[in-house]
N, C-alpha and C positions, 0 to 999 in steps of 0.2 A: 827706275826710282819712282816711288809713290808720290802722290800730290802733296801730302803733308811734309814729305822730305824736301820737295822742291820749294815749298813755302818757307820752311825753316832755313834752307840755304839762301834763299832770296833776301833774307834779313840783312845779309852782308853782300852787297852788290858786287864788290871786288872778288870775293870768294866764289860767288855764283858765276861771274864771268870767267874766272880761272877754270872752274869746273867745266863750263861749256867749251872753253878752248881746248881742254884736255880730252873732252868727250863730245866731239862735234856731231856725231851721228845719233846721239841719245835724244829721243823725243822728249820735249818738255810739255807735260800735260798739266795745265793749270785751268782747264775748263771748269767754269762755275766757281772759281776761287774768289774769295772776298779779299780784295787788295785795296779797299777803301783807304785813301790818304797815304798809301805806301810811298816811300821815298825810293824811286827806281831810276834815279839820275844815272845815265850811261849804261843802264842794264841791257844786256844782250838777250833780248827776247825774240830774236829772229826765228821764224818758223814755229814759234811756240803756239800751242793750242790754248787760246784764251777765250774760247767760245762761251758766251753768257757769263763771263767773269765780271765782277764789279771792280772797276778801276776809278770810281768817282773820286774826284779831288786828288788823284794820284799825281805825283811829280815824275813825269816820264821825259824830262828835259834831256835831249840828246840821246835818248834810248834808241835801240835798234829793234824795230818791229817789222823789219823786212820779211814779208811772206807770212806774217802771223795771222792766225785765224781769230778775228775779233767779231765774228758773227754774233749779233745780239748782245754785245758787251755794253756795259754801262760806263761810259767815259765822261759823264757829266762833270764839268769843272776841272777836268784833267789838264795838266800842263804838258802839251805836246810840242812845245817850241823846239825847233831843230831836231825833231824826232823823225827817224827814217820810217816811212810807211809804205815804201815801194812794194807793190804786189800784196799788200795787206788786204785781207778780206774783211770789209767793213759792213757788209749787208746787215741791216737791222740794228746796227750800233746806235747808241744814243750819244751824240756829240754836243748836246746843248750845253753852252757855257764853257766848252773846252777851248783852251788857248792853243791855236794852231798858228805858228808863225816861224819867223827865222828863215830856215832853209837856205842859209847863206854858206854853210859848210857842205858836208856831204849829204845832208838831209834830202830825201826825195819822197814825193807823195804820188801815188798812182791815181789818176782820175778816170780810169776805165769805168763806164757806167755801171757794170755789174758789181763793182766793188762797193758802190754806194747805194745799191738798191735797198730801199726801206730804211735808210739812215734817217734819224730824227734830228732836225736842226731847223732853225728859223731863218728868215730872210737876212737879218742883220749878221748872223754868224756866217752864212754862206757868202755874203758880200765881203766880209772880213777875210775869209780864206782866199777868195779870188783876188782881193787887193794885195795880199801877201805874195801870191804867185806872180802878180803883175810887176812886182819889184825887181824881178830878174831883168837885167839890162839887155839881154840877148833876144827876148821875145815878149810879146804882149798878148794876154788873153782878153778877148772882147766878149762881153756878156751882157745880157739883158734878162732881168727876172720879170716874168709876166705871169699874172695869175692864170691858172687853168681856166679854159672856157667851159662853161656849163652847157653850151650848145654844140651840136655835132657839126 
């Protein structure tokens, strides 16, 4: 399927998810797509190629982005609450102002350092993400944010 066909199908998330379920091996190529402000609640975008896509202010609440390629994607202001980001490639993604929270259901986020290489965020947003992760009653993440030293 061509990118414009994927975009058209994605206008109806239920139909998109049904198609994905019926065609699980078909690659979803949305690289570079403009999905600014898109309503993608519960969208199954697992393993989708969203490299350099614009998802600014998109509503991805409870979406599946498991294994998705989000390298260089613009996720500024996106709602990623309860979104599954396990194994998602986020290198170079812009997460400034994104809402990342919940994770009370099946949502997972992978914190492997290579996933976040070059991700743009500020201290307040990073602390908010870590605070959400610390809400898990079974474990606690301890962290300290310290400015990089300019001396060797």
